[in-house]
C-alpha positions, -999 to 999 in steps of 0.1 A, spaced: -237 -525 705 -271 -511 695 -290 -531 721 -265 -520 747 -273 -484 738 -310 -489 737 -309 -506 772 -290 -476 785 -316 -451 769 -346 -470 780 -366 -461 811 -352 -472 844 -366 -503 861 -397 -497 882 -378 -505 915 -348 -482 906 -341 -458 935 -336 -422 926 -304 -406 938 -302 -375 958 -299 -340 947 -319 -344 916 -317 -323 885 -340 -292 882 -375 -299 870 -368 -285 835 -339 -308 829 -356 -341 840 -376 -348 808 -372 -385 799 -361 -394 765 -388 -392 738 -404 -427 727 -391 -440 694 -412 -430 665 -438 -457 654 -426 -478 626 -454 -477 601 -453 -497 570 -453 -464 551 -421 -453 568 -404 -487 562 -413 -489 525 -389 -476 499 -396 -440 489 -381 -420 459 -352 -399 465 -356 -363 480 -358 -332 457 -320 -328 455 -309 -333 418 -279 -355 408 -261 -323 397 -266 -307 431 -254 -337 451 -224 -343 426 -213 -306 426 -212 -305 463 -197 -340 468 -169 -331 442 -161 -298 458 -160 -313 493 -139 -344 485 -114 -322 466 -111 -301 497 -109 -331 520 -83 -348 501 -65 -317 488 -68 -330 454 -49 -310 429 -37 -310 392 -7 -332 400 -29 -365 399 -39 -382 367 -71 -400 360 -56 -435 365 -47 -448 400 -11 -452 409 7 -482 424 5 -469 461 -33 -462 455 -39 -496 441 -21 -510 472 -46 -491 495 -75 -503 476 -63 -539 476 -59 -537 514 -94 -523 519 -108 -550 496 -91 -577 516 -107 -565 549 -140 -566 532 -135 -601 516 -117 -616 546 -125 -626 581 -108 -596 598 -133 -576 619 -139 -541 606 -152 -530 640 -121 -543 656 -102 -516 636 -123 -487 653 -107 -478 686 -133 -461 706 -156 -461 737 -138 -447 766 -144 -466 797 -165 -441 814 -191 -439 787 -211 -469 799 -211 -457 834 -224 -422 824 -251 -434 801 -263 -459 829 -266 -428 853 -286 -409 828 -312 -437 826 -327 -424 858 -351 -394 857 -334 -382 889 -296 -383 892 -271 -365 912 -256 -335 894 -227 -335 917 -218 -371 913 -223 -368 874 -200 -337 874 -172 -357 893 -176 -386 870 -173 -364 838 -143 -345 854 -122 -377 852 -122 -374 815 -106 -343 799 -124 -350 766 -158 -351 782 -151 -319 801 -141 -301 769 -172 -314 751 -197 -306 778 -183 -271 784 -183 -264 746 -217 -276 741 -231 -257 771 -214 -224 760 -228 -228 725 -263 -234 738 -263 -207 764 -280 -173 759 -257 -148 745 -259 -127 776 -237 -135 807 -202 -148 812 -189 -180 799 -197 -213 816 -166 -229 832 -181 -252 858 -191 -287 846 -218 -288 871 -234 -256 857 -230 -271 822 -248 -303 831 -278 -282 846 -280 -262 815 -279 -291 790 -302 -314 809 -305 -351 807 -315 -352 769 -287 -330 758 -262 -350 778 -273 -383 763 -267 -371 727 -235 -356 736 -221 -385 754 -233 -411 727 -215 -389 701 -184 -391 723 -190 -429 727 -188 -435 691 -160 -410 683 -130 -429 671 -99 -427 692 -77 -408 668 -40 -408 674 -29 -374 661 7 -385 662 2 -410 634 5 -404 597 -3 -376 575 -38 -387 564 -50 -394 598 -39 -359 611 -52 -342 581 -84 -359 574 -98 -376 604 -108 -344 623 -125 -331 592 -144 -364 586 -157 -366 622 -167 -330 622 -189 -336 592 -202 -368 607 -213 -351 638 -230 -323 619 -247 -348 596 -258 -367 628 -275 -335 641 -292 -327 609 -306 -363 608 -320 -358 644 -334 -325 636 -354 -336 605 -361 -373 616 -397 -368 628 -406 -348 597 -393 -377 576 -411 -405 597 -377 -418 610 -367 -428 646 -345 -398 657 -319 -418 677 -315 -444 649 -311 -414 625 -285 -398 649 -265 -429 648 -266 -433 609 -251 -399 606 -224 -407 631 -211 -439 616 -217 -433 579 -181 -425 574 -165 -447 601 -151 -470 574 -133 -441 558 -116 -433 591 -104 -469 593 -88 -467 557 -68 -436 569 -44 -458 588 -40 -480 557 -32 -447 537 -7 -435 564 12 -468 559 12 -465 520 23 -429 517 42 -416 548 46 -381 530 11 -375 519 18 -368 484 11 -401 464 -26 -405 470 -55 -384 457 -65 -392 420 -101 -389 410 -104 -427 404 -89 -435 438 -110 -412 457 -141 -426 441 -132 -462 447 -119 -456 483 -153 -439 493 -172 -467 477 -153 -494 496 -152 -474 528 -188 -470 528 -192 -508 524 -169 -511 554 -190 -488 573 -220 -511 565 -199 -541 578 -191 -524 610 -227 -514 615 -238 -549 612 -210 -561 637 -224 -535 661 -258 -549 657 -273 -516 643 -308 -517 630 -309 -530 594 -326 -496 584 -294 -478 594 -271 -502 576 -293 -502 545 -295 -462 545 -257 -461 546 -254 -485 517 -280 -465 497 -256 -436 496 -233 -453 471 -239 -444 435 -272 -425 439 -287 -421 405 -319 -403 392 -350 -425 397 -333 -449 421 -355 -455 451 -344 -449 488 -357 -459 521 -369 -431 543 -337 -433 564 -317 -433 532 -335 -402 520 -329 -384 553 -293 -394 554 -287 -382 518 -302 -348 526 -284 -344 560 -251 -354 543 -256 -328 516 -265 -299 541 -235 -307 565 -210 -308 536 -226 -275 522 -223 -258 555 -185 -269 559 -179 -256 522 -195 -223 531 -173 -219 562 -143 -225 539 -155 -200 512 -159 -229 488 -197 -225 485 -221 -196 485 -250 -202 509 -267 -171 493 -272 -190 460 -307 -204 460 -298 -231 434 -279 -250 464 -313 -253 483 -334 -260 453 -358 -291 458 -351 -292 497 -380 -287 522 -384 -252 539 -372 -268 572 -338 -275 555 -327 -238 557 -334 -238 595 -314 -271 598 -286 -257 578 -282 -228 601 -283 -251 632 -251 -269 620 -228 -240 627 -225 -249 665 -208 -284 658 -174 -270 647 -170 -252 681 -181 -285 699 -157 -307 683 -124 -311 701 -107 -325 671 -113 -294 649 -84 -274 662 -60 -303 656 -54 -312 692 -56 -348 700 -91 -359 715 -79 -393 726 -48 -413 718 -38 -449 728 
């Protein structure tokens, strides 16, 4: 999977013939070359300046909000919770492919990314292709309108949106759509309630990773993928939860959530390996489990930890569950983290799952 994406993002072959009606000059910038992988960047580094209490406080508040955990659950896991955990453990221990449980990658995505390999491509043809997928139309228009200057009317033309975003903006948008799980909003309670929230946070984390990657000495595209797929294992487990608890009232104890998140992250690592993601991405995802003071993290793991924190904080602030004016929440973070935090507000408007409408069903 990763090699497939890298081939699509790489420069076109020397004999490739440019199509007619090319993009404007400002939108024709080729994708940046991957950051050089120095020995220093690959070596383990200590955790970023976030304290354990900072991370734990935001994680606890976020997951209580995500799972709607209340006082009705005890500390011990219930029988339905044990059944869910046993099912996830069986997937991890068995021969079943974790990646096969993730329904994604609409058919138009490879064709679109192939078109974007060229420095010159037909805006009109790309517009016609995108118009065949209602999800892409919505995503492109939302991203273009969130990126436009505040003056002027709303952008309603796909072709106009493409010209505004340019090839690089489209590459990242379409890659995000490519890995967005196909979520059937007609399924059970947990998929309907949690999946849109989880993917919203994943996209914000991916953006935060991309914005801070160069500063952390990490390849921006690999960082973007790490943010997107960090919780793909958790989305897979929602279907198991739907089967175990059709009414959405029996799952949510503290012990269950902690165990589920640990196993779901292991499932994300397994899926990442099946998709042939770089080992640095898989290692970084695995490093997020049980982060403790003094434990070393790779550069990618450190970046993912920071971006995960910022994206959760942003979501909690939007839901009046955290005060972004509290300086203690940003203690230990680099100065650029505040700029990154403010940049994450656009993702919610760009996610067709946030309002509860189905992005894709099968």
